[in-house]
N, C-alpha and C positions, 0 to 999 in steps of 0.2 A: 242251575247256576248256584254257586256256593254263597252263603250268607256272609256279608261283610259288615254287618251291623254288630256293634258291641254294646252290651248293657254294662253301665258303670256301676260297680258294686258299692255298697254303703261305706266300706272302709276307705275308699278313695276320696271321700269328702273330708278327710282329716289332712291337715297341712303336712306337706312333704311325703305323703304316701305315694306309692308307685306300684303299678302292675303291668305285666306283659301279656299281650294278646297276639295270637298268630293264626294263620290259616292260608287258604288258597282262594283265588278268584278267577272265574272264567271270563276273561276280558272279551274274547271273540275278536272283534275288529276295533282298533284304536285309531281315531282320526287325529293326526298330528300335522297340522298345517295342510299342505297339499298331498301328504302321504297317508296311506291307509296301511297300518301294520296288522297282520293276521297272527293271532296267538293260537297255535294248535293245542298247546298244553296250558293248564291254569298257571297264573302268576302266583308265586309264593310271597307272602307278606308277613311282617310282624310290626307291632307298635308297642312302645312303652308309653303308658299314660301316667303323668305325674301331676300331683296337685301343687300348684304354685301359690296357693292362698286364695286368690280371687278367680282363678281359672284352672282348667285342665290343659296341660301341654301334651300333645300327641306327636310323637316322633318315632320314625322307624324306617324300614326299607321295603321296597317292592321289587322282586326279581323275576325275570322270565325271558323267553326268547320269542321275538316277533320277526316276521318277514314282510318285505314289501318289494316294489320294483326299484331297480337302480334308476337314479335320476337322469342318467345319461344314455344307458343302453337298454333299459327296461328288463334286464335279466333279474332273477330273484336274488334278493340280498337278505341274509339272516343277521339279526342284530341282537346282542345280549343286553337287556335292560337291567339296570340296578339303580332305581330312582329313590330319592329321599322323600319319605312321607312326612308332612308337617301340617299341624293344625293347632288351633288355639281356641278353646271353648270357655266362655265366661260362665262361671257357676251361678253367680248372682248378677244379672244384667244391670241392676241399679248401681253396682260398684264401679262400672266402667265410665261413669259420668261424674263431673264435678258439680258443685252447688248451683252453678249457672246453667246447667244442662249441656255444657260443652263436653266433648269426648276427651277423656283423660289419656287414652291409649295412643293418641296421635294417628300416625299413618299405619300402625300395625293392623294387619288383617286378622279378624277374629269372627267367630260365630258364637251364638248363645247356646248353651247346653239345653237341649229340648227337655220339656217337663217330664217326659217318660225316662230320661237319663239314658237314652239309646243314641249312640253316635253312628251315623252311616259313613263308613270309610270309603265307599266307592268313588266319590268325587276326589278324595285325597289321593287314592291309589292311581286313578286315571291321570291326575295332575302330575304326580311323581313320574309316571312313565312318559308323559308328553314332554316334560322338562328334560328328561334324559335322552329323548330321541335326537338323532343327529340332524343338523340343519339341512344337509343334503346327503341322503343315503346313496353310497356308491359301492359297486361290487369290488372295486379296487381304486386306489388313489389316482392311478394313471389311466382310468377308463377313457377310451376314445369316443364313446357314444355310438350313435347310428348316423348313417348318411341321411340328410334331410330330404333327399330326392327319392332314393330307392329303398331306404330302410335297412340296408345291410349293416350288420353289427361290425363296426370297424375294429373291434378287438379281435375278430376272427380273420381279418384280412381286408384288403381294399376292395372297393366296389368297381363295377364295370360300367356305371352309368355316365361316367365322364365328369361328374361333379367333384371328384377327388382333387383334380387340378384346380378347380375354382376355389375349393376349400383351402388349399395350400396358399393360393394368392390372397384369399381373405385373411387367413392367419398372419401372413406376412404384412399385409396392410394394417392389421390391428396392432402390430408390434410398434411401439413408439420409436424404436431404433432402426426400423426398416429403411429409412432414408439414408442411413449410413452404409447399407449393404453394398452399394455400388460406388462408394466414395473411394477415390484413389489417393492413398496416403503417399507423401513424398518420402523417398529413401534418405 
């Protein structure tokens, strides 16, 4: 597995300084909700680390190709990921608080820069990929799924188990305008 930890050099502790880091990361399997994406090739990543005064801003991209099962028919789906890496690390943790001990940064999410000045990017890379994952991976937009009775892939044709007619009736009943289907309009 490639190393996704970066050592912050001394020059980055000066205000407005910036550096770029890049590499690749062997994700393996990424759990995104109910879906598991398999990455056969490493994910390429880069980040720009900028000193904002009291913190280091980490921003970049993670790109790779993952595959999982279609949510409807279970065939393999390949998806190109291009997620935004984002992180905010306080350089001096005492600066993030006011005189009363209240947090000055409000609802902003931040971490404290470790004492060894090494940032582990793995959680940021994984988060970037998860956020970029589709809500429902589909092999195609009009995927018909599988027959719930016999498991026939309905994209390849109808099944012979007899449930096809029941499914058509169910789809018709689920349509809010189905009651108008047999309505006789006056001429």
